[in-house]
Short mmCIF file of the C-alpha atoms (twelve columns), coordinates in Angstrom:
data_MODEL
# 
_entry.id   MODEL 
# 
loop_
_atom_site.group_PDB 
_atom_site.id 
_atom_site.type_symbol 
_atom_site.label_atom_id 
_atom_site.label_alt_id 
_atom_site.label_comp_id 
_atom_site.label_asym_id 
_atom_site.label_seq_id 
_atom_site.Cartn_x 
_atom_site.Cartn_y 
_atom_site.Cartn_z 
_atom_site.pdbx_PDB_model_num 
ATOM 1   C CA . MET A 1   0.000   0.000   0.000   1 
ATOM 2   C CA . VAL A 2   1.284   3.481   -0.828  1 
ATOM 3   C CA . ALA A 3   2.467   5.744   1.973   1 
ATOM 4   C CA . LEU A 4   0.746   8.939   0.783   1 
ATOM 5   C CA . LYS A 5   -2.648  9.409   -0.813  1 
ATOM 6   C CA . PRO A 6   -4.354  12.638  -1.860  1 
ATOM 7   C CA . GLU A 7   -8.019  13.139  -1.060  1 
ATOM 8   C CA . PRO A 8   -10.202 12.418  -4.121  1 
ATOM 9   C CA . ILE A 9   -11.792 15.567  -5.521  1 
ATOM 10  C CA . GLY A 10  -15.510 15.334  -6.379  1 
ATOM 11  C CA . ASP A 11  -16.204 12.865  -9.206  1 
ATOM 12  C CA . GLU A 12  -12.516 12.685  -10.098 1 
ATOM 13  C CA . LEU A 13  -11.365 10.462  -12.942 1 
ATOM 14  C CA . LEU A 14  -9.280  7.475   -11.823 1 
ATOM 15  C CA . THR A 15  -6.217  8.253   -13.938 1 
ATOM 16  C CA . SER A 16  -6.299  11.844  -12.701 1 
ATOM 17  C CA . TYR A 17  -6.210  10.562  -9.122  1 
ATOM 18  C CA . LEU A 18  -3.435  8.063   -9.889  1 
ATOM 19  C CA . ALA A 19  -1.294  10.799  -11.465 1 
ATOM 20  C CA . ARG A 20  -1.808  13.037  -8.426  1 
ATOM 21  C CA . THR A 21  -0.808  10.145  -6.159  1 
ATOM 22  C CA . ALA A 22  2.429   9.702   -8.089  1 
ATOM 23  C CA . HIS A 23  3.236   13.432  -7.934  1 
ATOM 24  C CA . LEU A 24  2.615   13.392  -4.190  1 
ATOM 25  C CA . HIS A 25  5.519   10.928  -3.944  1 
ATOM 26  C CA . GLY A 26  7.770   13.127  -6.074  1 
ATOM 27  C CA . LEU A 27  7.598   10.937  -9.182  1 
ATOM 28  C CA . ASN A 28  5.794   11.108  -12.479 1 
ATOM 29  C CA . ALA A 29  3.029   8.603   -13.118 1 
ATOM 30  C CA . TYR A 30  5.113   6.379   -15.397 1 
ATOM 31  C CA . ARG A 31  7.935   5.814   -12.902 1 
ATOM 32  C CA . PHE A 32  5.708   5.500   -9.859  1 
ATOM 33  C CA . PHE A 33  3.482   2.777   -11.271 1 
ATOM 34  C CA . ALA A 34  6.318   1.048   -13.114 1 
ATOM 35  C CA . PHE A 35  7.779   0.468   -9.635  1 
ATOM 36  C CA . HIS A 36  4.579   -0.504  -7.773  1 
ATOM 37  C CA . LEU A 37  2.631   -2.269  -10.564 1 
ATOM 38  C CA . PRO A 38  5.292   -3.069  -13.178 1 
ATOM 39  C CA . ASP A 39  3.270   -5.576  -15.226 1 
ATOM 40  C CA . LEU A 40  -0.049  -3.714  -15.233 1 
ATOM 41  C CA . PRO A 41  -0.682  -1.736  -18.458 1 
ATOM 42  C CA . ILE A 42  -2.189  1.567   -17.350 1 
ATOM 43  C CA . TRP A 43  -0.796  4.390   -19.432 1 
ATOM 44  C CA . ASN A 44  -0.754  2.682   -22.833 1 
ATOM 45  C CA . ARG A 45  -4.457  1.833   -22.471 1 
ATOM 46  C CA . ASP A 46  -7.637  3.806   -21.914 1 
ATOM 47  C CA . PHE A 47  -7.566  2.585   -18.321 1 
ATOM 48  C CA . ASP A 48  -10.564 4.644   -17.209 1 
ATOM 49  C CA . ARG A 49  -12.714 2.881   -19.779 1 
ATOM 50  C CA . THR A 50  -11.281 -0.596  -20.363 1 
ATOM 51  C CA . ALA A 51  -9.486  -1.577  -17.153 1 
ATOM 52  C CA . SER A 52  -10.000 -5.236  -16.241 1 
ATOM 53  C CA . SER A 53  -11.485 -6.325  -12.948 1 
ATOM 54  C CA . GLU A 54  -8.143  -7.834  -11.945 1 
ATOM 55  C CA . GLY A 55  -6.324  -4.601  -12.756 1 
ATOM 56  C CA . LEU A 56  -8.757  -2.547  -10.696 1 
ATOM 57  C CA . LYS A 57  -8.340  -4.958  -7.766  1 
ATOM 58  C CA . ARG A 58  -4.584  -4.443  -7.845  1 
ATOM 59  C CA . VAL A 59  -4.957  -0.670  -7.970  1 
ATOM 60  C CA . ALA A 60  -7.400  -0.810  -5.049  1 
ATOM 61  C CA . ALA A 61  -4.956  -2.927  -3.025  1 
ATOM 62  C CA . LEU A 62  -2.131  -0.482  -3.750  1 
ATOM 63  C CA . LEU A 63  -4.249  2.493   -2.662  1 
ATOM 64  C CA . GLY A 64  -5.685  0.685   0.357   1 
ATOM 65  C CA . VAL A 65  -9.328  1.221   -0.687  1 
ATOM 66  C CA . SER A 66  -12.148 -1.066  -1.805  1 
ATOM 67  C CA . GLU A 67  -12.513 -2.185  -5.388  1 
ATOM 68  C CA . GLU A 68  -15.952 -0.545  -5.502  1 
ATOM 69  C CA . GLU A 69  -14.388 2.840   -4.735  1 
ATOM 70  C CA . VAL A 70  -11.912 2.425   -7.576  1 
ATOM 71  C CA . VAL A 71  -14.567 1.263   -10.064 1 
ATOM 72  C CA . ALA A 72  -16.689 4.296   -9.144  1 
ATOM 73  C CA . MET A 73  -13.866 6.550   -10.396 1 
ATOM 74  C CA . THR A 74  -13.804 4.907   -13.841 1 
ATOM 75  C CA . LEU A 75  -16.192 5.252   -16.779 1 
ATOM 76  C CA . LYS A 76  -17.639 1.776   -16.270 1 
ATOM 77  C CA . PRO A 77  -20.659 2.946   -14.235 1 
ATOM 78  C CA . TYR A 78  -21.555 5.240   -17.140 1 
ATOM 79  C CA . ALA A 79  -21.200 2.467   -19.741 1 
ATOM 80  C CA . ARG A 80  -24.061 0.422   -18.317 1 
ATOM 81  C CA . HIS A 81  -26.539 3.211   -19.057 1 
ATOM 82  C CA . LEU A 82  -24.973 4.566   -22.233 1 
ATOM 83  C CA . ALA A 83  -24.775 1.397   -24.276 1 
ATOM 84  C CA . GLY A 84  -25.562 -1.587  -22.075 1 
ATOM 85  C CA . ASP A 85  -23.167 -4.179  -20.681 1 
ATOM 86  C CA . GLY A 86  -20.288 -5.520  -22.720 1 
ATOM 87  C CA . THR A 87  -19.797 -2.475  -24.950 1 
ATOM 88  C CA . GLY A 88  -16.940 -0.717  -23.196 1 
ATOM 89  C CA . ASP A 89  -13.937 -2.602  -24.544 1 
ATOM 90  C CA . GLY A 90  -14.006 -1.633  -28.232 1 
ATOM 91  C CA . ALA A 91  -11.906 1.057   -29.847 1 
ATOM 92  C CA . VAL A 92  -14.783 3.538   -29.628 1 
ATOM 93  C CA . GLN A 93  -17.489 3.359   -26.986 1 
ATOM 94  C CA . PRO A 94  -20.767 5.154   -27.705 1 
ATOM 95  C CA . TRP A 95  -21.008 8.594   -26.087 1 
ATOM 96  C CA . VAL A 96  -17.446 8.490   -24.672 1 
ATOM 97  C CA . ASN A 97  -14.714 10.565  -26.311 1 
ATOM 98  C CA . ALA A 98  -12.150 8.311   -27.983 1 
ATOM 99  C CA . ALA A 99  -8.505  8.772   -26.976 1 
ATOM 100 C CA . GLY A 100 -6.927  7.264   -30.102 1 
ATOM 101 C CA . ILE A 101 -4.135  5.622   -28.102 1 
ATOM 102 C CA . TYR A 102 -1.055  4.452   -29.976 1 
ATOM 103 C CA . HIS A 103 1.470   3.134   -27.459 1 
ATOM 104 C CA . ARG A 104 1.811   6.120   -25.102 1 
ATOM 105 C CA . VAL A 105 0.556   8.716   -27.569 1 
ATOM 106 C CA . ARG A 106 -2.972  10.182  -27.472 1 
ATOM 107 C CA . ARG A 107 -3.893  11.014  -31.036 1 
ATOM 108 C CA . ARG A 108 -7.333  12.402  -30.190 1 
ATOM 109 C CA . HIS A 109 -8.649  14.955  -27.735 1 
ATOM 110 C CA . ALA A 110 -10.583 12.716  -25.365 1 
ATOM 111 C CA . LEU A 111 -10.279 14.630  -22.100 1 
ATOM 112 C CA . GLN A 112 -11.948 18.012  -21.725 1 
ATOM 113 C CA . PHE A 113 -11.630 20.557  -18.950 1 
ATOM 114 C CA . CYS A 114 -12.979 23.809  -17.615 1 
ATOM 115 C CA . PRO A 115 -10.076 26.235  -16.959 1 
ATOM 116 C CA . ARG A 116 -11.910 27.848  -14.058 1 
ATOM 117 C CA . CYS A 117 -12.656 24.491  -12.427 1 
ATOM 118 C CA . LEU A 118 -8.979  23.526  -12.669 1 
ATOM 119 C CA . GLN A 119 -8.061  26.796  -10.975 1 
ATOM 120 C CA . ALA A 120 -10.254 25.882  -8.007  1 
ATOM 121 C CA . GLU A 121 -9.630  22.115  -7.946  1 
ATOM 122 C CA . PRO A 122 -6.599  20.602  -9.747  1 
ATOM 123 C CA . ALA A 123 -8.337  17.407  -10.866 1 
ATOM 124 C CA . PHE A 124 -10.125 16.115  -13.970 1 
ATOM 125 C CA . LYS A 125 -13.763 15.044  -13.713 1 
ATOM 126 C CA . ARG A 126 -15.211 11.789  -15.010 1 
ATOM 127 C CA . PHE A 127 -18.039 13.395  -16.961 1 
ATOM 128 C CA . TRP A 128 -15.533 15.496  -18.912 1 
ATOM 129 C CA . ARG A 129 -14.932 12.342  -20.983 1 
ATOM 130 C CA . LEU A 130 -18.556 12.137  -22.177 1 
ATOM 131 C CA . SER A 131 -19.230 13.235  -25.752 1 
ATOM 132 C CA . PHE A 132 -22.425 15.153  -24.977 1 
ATOM 133 C CA . VAL A 133 -20.730 17.175  -22.215 1 
ATOM 134 C CA . VAL A 134 -19.435 20.373  -23.813 1 
ATOM 135 C CA . ALA A 135 -19.966 23.072  -21.173 1 
ATOM 136 C CA . CYS A 136 -19.408 23.730  -17.467 1 
ATOM 137 C CA . ASP A 137 -22.652 24.211  -15.569 1 
ATOM 138 C CA . ARG A 138 -20.793 25.810  -12.656 1 
ATOM 139 C CA . HIS A 139 -19.014 28.559  -14.593 1 
ATOM 140 C CA . ARG A 140 -21.368 28.569  -17.606 1 
ATOM 141 C CA . CYS A 141 -18.593 28.368  -20.164 1 
ATOM 142 C CA . LEU A 142 -17.638 25.911  -22.881 1 
ATOM 143 C CA . LEU A 143 -15.074 23.220  -22.122 1 
ATOM 144 C CA . ARG A 144 -11.703 23.030  -23.812 1 
ATOM 145 C CA . ASP A 145 -10.072 19.810  -25.043 1 
ATOM 146 C CA . ALA A 146 -6.524  20.962  -25.779 1 
ATOM 147 C CA . CYS A 147 -3.740  23.211  -24.598 1 
ATOM 148 C CA . ALA A 148 -4.519  26.795  -25.618 1 
ATOM 149 C CA . VAL A 149 -0.848  27.425  -26.473 1 
ATOM 150 C CA . CYS A 150 0.303   24.385  -28.462 1 
ATOM 151 C CA . GLY A 151 -2.964  22.557  -29.171 1 
ATOM 152 C CA . ALA A 152 -1.776  19.264  -27.683 1 
ATOM 153 C CA . PRO A 153 -4.365  16.864  -26.218 1 
ATOM 154 C CA . VAL A 154 -4.828  16.876  -22.443 1 
ATOM 155 C CA . VAL A 155 -2.795  13.975  -20.994 1 
ATOM 156 C CA . PRO A 156 -2.420  14.569  -17.223 1 
ATOM 157 C CA . HIS A 157 -0.293  11.515  -16.462 1 
ATOM 158 C CA . ARG A 158 2.462   12.649  -18.853 1 
ATOM 159 C CA . ALA A 159 3.000   15.907  -16.961 1 
ATOM 160 C CA . ASN A 160 6.049   15.799  -14.712 1 
ATOM 161 C CA . VAL A 161 5.195   18.405  -12.080 1 
ATOM 162 C CA . SER A 162 1.444   19.011  -12.015 1 
ATOM 163 C CA . ILE A 163 -1.427  17.332  -13.822 1 
ATOM 164 C CA . VAL A 164 -2.841  20.744  -14.758 1 
ATOM 165 C CA . GLY A 165 0.241   21.530  -16.835 1 
ATOM 166 C CA . CYS A 166 0.469   20.754  -20.556 1 
ATOM 167 C CA . TYR A 167 2.756   17.751  -21.008 1 
ATOM 168 C CA . HIS A 168 3.941   19.099  -24.373 1 
ATOM 169 C CA . CYS A 169 4.801   22.750  -23.777 1 
ATOM 170 C CA . GLY A 170 4.418   23.138  -20.012 1 
ATOM 171 C CA . SER A 171 1.717   25.795  -20.185 1 
ATOM 172 C CA . ARG A 172 -0.788  25.967  -17.343 1 
ATOM 173 C CA . LEU A 173 -4.175  24.675  -18.470 1 
ATOM 174 C CA . PRO A 174 -6.133  26.745  -15.881 1 
ATOM 175 C CA . LYS A 175 -4.840  29.893  -17.592 1 
ATOM 176 C CA . ALA A 176 -6.511  29.004  -20.896 1 
ATOM 177 C CA . PRO A 177 -9.051  31.611  -22.029 1 
ATOM 178 C CA . VAL A 178 -12.727 30.740  -22.257 1 
ATOM 179 C CA . GLU A 179 -13.590 29.937  -25.880 1 
ATOM 180 C CA . PRO A 180 -16.592 31.756  -27.420 1 
ATOM 181 C CA . HIS A 181 -19.141 29.939  -29.584 1 
ATOM 182 C CA . PRO A 182 -22.109 31.125  -31.675 1 
ATOM 183 C CA . PHE A 183 -24.458 28.817  -29.745 1 
ATOM 184 C CA . ALA A 184 -25.680 30.010  -26.366 1 
ATOM 185 C CA . VAL A 185 -24.175 28.113  -23.444 1 
ATOM 186 C CA . ASP A 186 -27.558 27.967  -21.714 1 
ATOM 187 C CA . GLN A 187 -28.976 26.157  -24.718 1 
ATOM 188 C CA . VAL A 188 -26.475 23.296  -24.569 1 
ATOM 189 C CA . LEU A 189 -26.403 23.168  -20.774 1 
ATOM 190 C CA . THR A 190 -30.105 22.319  -20.671 1 
ATOM 191 C CA . VAL A 191 -29.618 19.348  -22.984 1 
ATOM 192 C CA . GLN A 192 -26.410 18.279  -21.280 1 
ATOM 193 C CA . SER A 193 -28.037 18.322  -17.846 1 
ATOM 194 C CA . ARG A 194 -30.897 16.080  -18.978 1 
ATOM 195 C CA . LEU A 195 -28.528 13.578  -20.589 1 
ATOM 196 C CA . LEU A 196 -26.264 13.511  -17.524 1 
ATOM 197 C CA . ASP A 197 -29.245 12.856  -15.281 1 
ATOM 198 C CA . ALA A 198 -30.158 9.895   -17.495 1 
ATOM 199 C CA . VAL A 199 -26.642 8.461   -17.228 1 
ATOM 200 C CA . LYS A 200 -26.681 8.750   -13.451 1 
ATOM 201 C CA . SER A 201 -30.225 7.487   -12.852 1 
ATOM 202 C CA . GLY A 202 -30.534 4.935   -15.654 1 
ATOM 203 C CA . VAL A 203 -33.819 6.396   -16.926 1 
ATOM 204 C CA . PHE A 204 -34.837 9.288   -19.151 1 
ATOM 205 C CA . ASP A 205 -38.087 11.266  -19.038 1 
ATOM 206 C CA . LEU A 206 -39.186 12.005  -22.580 1 
ATOM 207 C CA . ARG A 207 -42.541 13.616  -23.287 1 
ATOM 208 C CA . SER A 208 -44.090 12.421  -19.991 1 
ATOM 209 C CA . THR A 209 -42.804 8.874   -20.528 1 
ATOM 210 C CA . THR A 210 -40.017 7.238   -18.509 1 
ATOM 211 C CA . ILE A 211 -37.728 5.039   -20.607 1 
ATOM 212 C CA . ARG A 212 -34.514 3.154   -19.947 1 
ATOM 213 C CA . ALA A 213 -31.432 5.278   -20.529 1 
ATOM 214 C CA . THR A 214 -29.848 2.526   -22.628 1 
ATOM 215 C CA . GLU A 215 -32.824 2.508   -25.013 1 
ATOM 216 C CA . PHE A 216 -32.929 6.279   -25.189 1 
ATOM 217 C CA . PHE A 217 -29.237 6.698   -26.037 1 
ATOM 218 C CA . ARG A 218 -29.409 3.897   -28.615 1 
ATOM 219 C CA . GLY A 219 -32.293 5.587   -30.411 1 
ATOM 220 C CA . LEU A 220 -30.625 8.978   -30.187 1 
ATOM 221 C CA . ARG A 221 -27.505 7.579   -31.893 1 
ATOM 222 C CA . MET A 222 -29.660 6.247   -34.732 1 
ATOM 223 C CA . LEU A 223 -31.253 9.659   -35.251 1 
ATOM 224 C CA . LEU A 224 -27.903 11.459  -35.202 1 
ATOM 225 C CA . LEU A 225 -26.342 9.019   -37.648 1 
ATOM 226 C CA . LEU A 226 -29.152 9.385   -40.172 1 
ATOM 227 C CA . ALA A 227 -29.343 13.158  -39.683 1 
ATOM 228 C CA . ARG A 228 -25.609 13.488  -40.416 1 
ATOM 229 C CA . GLU A 229 -26.069 11.410  -43.569 1 
ATOM 230 C CA . ARG A 230 -29.160 13.223  -44.823 1 
ATOM 231 C CA . ILE A 231 -27.855 16.745  -44.228 1 
ATOM 232 C CA . ARG A 232 -25.828 16.494  -47.452 1 
ATOM 233 C CA . PHE A 233 -29.084 16.450  -49.416 1 
ATOM 234 C CA . THR A 234 -31.171 18.798  -47.270 1 
ATOM 235 C CA . PRO A 235 -28.769 21.337  -45.719 1 
ATOM 236 C CA . GLN A 236 -31.607 23.765  -45.056 1 
ATOM 237 C CA . ALA A 237 -33.126 21.373  -42.486 1 
ATOM 238 C CA . ALA A 238 -30.198 21.805  -40.068 1 
ATOM 239 C CA . PRO A 239 -27.665 24.404  -41.265 1 
ATOM 240 C CA . GLU A 240 -25.680 24.045  -38.028 1 
ATOM 241 C CA . LEU A 241 -24.551 20.585  -39.131 1 
ATOM 242 C CA . CYS A 242 -23.128 21.799  -42.427 1 
ATOM 243 C CA . GLY A 243 -19.357 22.013  -42.463 1 
ATOM 244 C CA . LEU A 244 -18.810 19.707  -39.493 1 
ATOM 245 C CA . PRO A 245 -16.107 17.028  -39.921 1 
ATOM 246 C CA . PRO A 246 -17.516 13.664  -41.101 1 
ATOM 247 C CA . TYR A 247 -16.563 11.827  -37.925 1 
ATOM 248 C CA . ARG A 248 -18.495 9.959   -35.303 1 
ATOM 249 C CA . LEU A 249 -19.520 12.121  -32.376 1 
ATOM 250 C CA . GLU A 250 -16.930 10.415  -30.144 1 
ATOM 251 C CA . LEU A 251 -14.113 11.412  -32.520 1 
ATOM 252 C CA . MET A 252 -15.055 15.063  -32.892 1 
ATOM 253 C CA . ARG A 253 -13.482 18.025  -31.124 1 
ATOM 254 C CA . ALA A 254 -15.408 19.761  -28.350 1 
ATOM 255 C CA . TYR A 255 -16.052 22.932  -30.361 1 
ATOM 256 C CA . ASP A 256 -17.738 20.961  -33.173 1 
ATOM 257 C CA . ARG A 257 -19.840 18.844  -30.821 1 
ATOM 258 C CA . VAL A 258 -21.563 21.946  -29.452 1 
ATOM 259 C CA . ALA A 259 -23.622 22.268  -32.653 1 
ATOM 260 C CA . ILE A 260 -24.808 18.660  -32.399 1 
ATOM 261 C CA . ILE A 261 -25.819 18.992  -28.749 1 
ATOM 262 C CA . ALA A 262 -27.774 22.142  -29.613 1 
ATOM 263 C CA . LEU A 263 -29.534 20.257  -32.416 1 
ATOM 264 C CA . ILE A 264 -30.498 17.453  -30.018 1 
ATOM 265 C CA . GLY A 265 -32.220 19.947  -27.760 1 
ATOM 266 C CA . ARG A 266 -33.965 21.865  -30.514 1 
ATOM 267 C CA . HIS A 267 -35.269 18.952  -32.587 1 
ATOM 268 C CA . LEU A 268 -34.685 15.476  -31.157 1 
ATOM 269 C CA . LEU A 269 -35.886 16.130  -27.601 1 
ATOM 270 C CA . ALA A 270 -38.750 18.357  -28.673 1 
ATOM 271 C CA . ASP A 271 -42.411 17.333  -28.762 1 
ATOM 272 C CA . PHE A 272 -43.513 14.564  -31.105 1 
ATOM 273 C CA . ASP A 273 -44.780 16.869  -33.885 1 
ATOM 274 C CA . ALA A 274 -41.513 18.830  -33.942 1 
ATOM 275 C CA . LEU A 275 -39.448 15.628  -34.103 1 
ATOM 276 C CA . ALA A 276 -41.593 14.159  -36.876 1 
ATOM 277 C CA . ALA A 277 -41.404 17.407  -38.829 1 
ATOM 278 C CA . PHE A 278 -37.619 17.525  -38.495 1 
ATOM 279 C CA . LEU A 279 -37.235 13.941  -39.735 1 
ATOM 280 C CA . GLY A 280 -39.570 14.728  -42.623 1 
ATOM 281 C CA . ASN A 281 -37.600 17.845  -43.567 1 
ATOM 282 C CA . LEU A 282 -34.459 15.698  -43.728 1 
ATOM 283 C CA . GLY A 283 -36.198 13.404  -46.195 1 
ATOM 284 C CA . MET A 284 -36.014 10.347  -43.949 1 
ATOM 285 C CA . THR A 285 -38.064 7.223   -44.632 1 
ATOM 286 C CA . ARG A 286 -39.059 4.168   -42.630 1 
ATOM 287 C CA . ALA A 287 -36.907 1.977   -44.865 1 
ATOM 288 C CA . GLN A 288 -33.777 3.802   -43.734 1 
ATOM 289 C CA . PHE A 289 -34.355 2.701   -40.159 1 
ATOM 290 C CA . LEU A 290 -34.613 -0.998  -41.065 1 
ATOM 291 C CA . ARG A 291 -30.820 -1.223  -41.226 1 
ATOM 292 C CA . PHE A 292 -30.643 -0.816  -37.457 1 
ATOM 293 C CA . GLY A 293 -32.763 -3.879  -36.729 1 
ATOM 294 C CA . ARG A 294 -34.653 -3.417  -33.470 1 
ATOM 295 C CA . LEU A 295 -35.828 0.136   -32.838 1 
ATOM 296 C CA . PRO A 296 -36.386 1.483   -29.323 1 
ATOM 297 C CA . ASP A 297 -40.057 1.745   -28.437 1 
ATOM 298 C CA . TRP A 298 -39.902 5.516   -27.913 1 
ATOM 299 C CA . LEU A 299 -38.764 6.021   -31.510 1 
ATOM 300 C CA . TRP A 300 -41.468 3.933   -33.173 1 
ATOM 301 C CA . ASP A 301 -44.211 6.548   -33.402 1 
ATOM 302 C CA . ALA A 302 -41.947 9.097   -35.061 1 
ATOM 303 C CA . VAL A 303 -40.629 6.522   -37.548 1 
ATOM 304 C CA . LEU A 304 -44.144 5.337   -38.420 1 
ATOM 305 C CA . SER A 305 -45.073 8.906   -39.375 1 
ATOM 306 C CA . LEU A 306 -42.479 8.820   -42.187 1 
ATOM 307 C CA . PRO A 307 -43.092 7.620   -45.783 1 
ATOM 308 C CA . PRO A 308 -42.092 3.993   -46.564 1 
ATOM 309 C CA . GLY A 309 -39.139 4.800   -48.817 1 
ATOM 310 C CA . ARG A 310 -37.159 2.624   -51.219 1 
ATOM 311 C CA . ALA A 311 -36.420 -1.065  -50.859 1 
ATOM 312 C CA . PRO A 312 -33.563 -1.764  -48.433 1 
ATOM 313 C CA . ARG A 313 -30.494 -3.774  -49.317 1 
ATOM 314 C CA . ARG A 314 -30.221 -7.494  -48.717 1 
ATOM 315 C CA . SER A 315 -28.316 -6.924  -45.480 1 
ATOM 316 C CA . SER A 316 -31.324 -4.952  -44.247 1 
ATOM 317 C CA . ALA A 317 -33.541 -7.893  -45.167 1 
ATOM 318 C CA . ARG A 318 -31.715 -10.004 -42.656 1 
ATOM 319 C CA . SER A 319 -32.107 -7.263  -40.081 1 
ATOM 320 C CA . LEU A 320 -35.817 -7.155  -40.853 1 
ATOM 321 C CA . GLN A 321 -36.144 -10.898 -40.337 1 
ATOM 322 C CA . ARG A 322 -34.360 -10.713 -36.976 1 
ATOM 323 C CA . GLU A 323 -36.601 -7.834  -35.920 1 
ATOM 324 C CA . LEU A 324 -39.760 -9.707  -36.845 1 
ATOM 325 C CA . VAL A 325 -38.619 -12.751 -34.867 1 
ATOM 326 C CA . ARG A 326 -37.815 -10.556 -31.877 1 
ATOM 327 C CA . ILE A 327 -41.212 -8.814  -31.970 1 
ATOM 328 C CA . ARG A 328 -43.046 -12.143 -32.108 1 
ATOM 329 C CA . ALA A 329 -40.976 -13.525 -29.239 1 
ATOM 330 C CA . GLU A 330 -41.347 -10.529 -26.914 1 
ATOM 331 C CA . ARG A 331 -45.064 -9.894  -27.600 1 
ATOM 332 C CA . SER A 332 -44.921 -6.487  -25.954 1 
ATOM 333 C CA . PRO A 333 -47.999 -4.229  -26.063 1 
ATOM 334 C CA . GLY A 334 -48.828 -3.296  -29.662 1 
ATOM 335 C CA . TRP A 335 -46.519 -5.970  -31.107 1 
ATOM 336 C CA . ARG A 336 -49.016 -7.046  -33.769 1 
ATOM 337 C CA . ASP A 337 -49.301 -3.517  -35.173 1 
ATOM 338 C CA . ARG A 338 -45.515 -3.134  -35.313 1 
ATOM 339 C CA . HIS A 339 -45.105 -6.554  -36.931 1 
ATOM 340 C CA . ALA A 340 -47.692 -5.722  -39.585 1 
ATOM 341 C CA . GLN A 341 -46.287 -2.239  -40.214 1 
ATOM 342 C CA . LEU A 342 -42.773 -3.586  -40.804 1 
ATOM 343 C CA . LEU A 343 -44.073 -6.110  -43.305 1 
ATOM 344 C CA . MET A 344 -46.165 -3.490  -45.113 1 
ATOM 345 C CA . ASP A 345 -43.166 -1.127  -45.267 1 
ATOM 346 C CA . TRP A 346 -41.043 -3.862  -46.785 1 
ATOM 347 C CA . VAL A 347 -43.626 -4.967  -49.341 1 
ATOM 348 C CA . GLY A 348 -44.492 -1.391  -50.276 1 
ATOM 349 C CA . ALA A 349 -40.855 -0.428  -50.703 1 
ATOM 350 C CA . THR A 350 -40.073 -3.532  -52.745 1 
ATOM 351 C CA . HIS A 351 -42.968 -3.115  -55.186 1 
ATOM 352 C CA . GLY A 352 -42.464 0.608   -55.378 1 
ATOM 353 C CA . ARG A 353 -39.061 0.393   -57.052 1 
# 
């Protein structure tokens, strides 16, 4: 067990805490953990997201705390509500900023920060890794995801003296200026707060209906994916999406993600008529959603309001078959109507070519 331990700062990220522990002993994070846990890969992995149970047990034993306390500092509790169990070990996890790790190098800007928060508390928060978090509700400013001087990603464990210093040029991250944006901070904070509440509670309240957070975030990803695809043909439907890089949300920079979060609040979380109108303006069809297989229940009504569309590809036919089998097996309320509507969409699209 280590001799010195700093006090965890509210909702601190595990790797942030481990780096502060190393600095408290006068060593950088690499040397400290190479001595205490020499065969445990921490810094050449996204340890906050993909750490194994055995690895977390060893870290807990070194710190002299319970494994539950260590797990609570990782992103694993978020993963259960963002994308269900078993989805946190891939290269990109839904709704979590990707680090793009190559050996010890971070090629992407995964960790965000609020300069004013770092001035008050020198620690990085867990929720700063979430893709839909783009602003600080405490200081009402947008988050940054890079050093303001050299543009390097934020990698606290590579700093030698303090985790709030840029590892590349040594500049102090808390001194970074607040970055302006054409979208109002209040607008994105409202959306961000609702999504964070869903991650923490496991449920989301949408139009007077309580749904599982996993189902909500899955449907929201479908809508965003199709909206990003359709905006090339109907730019007038969502001008704020025009000009954004063609990456997944988890690969985008913080400044670009602000526009998407604003769009979620204005169209995708609005009342049913507004959502249906937005999907219609984008030229979406029911056939386009067949590629996803099973649709979340909360999304069905909006999708059924769309025109049938063209015949899907063969790969979508297999998805359709799996969805029909699932509907018959679950027999949830209204399953017969959904089963019939899927078949009618398919037949109508096929004969309408």
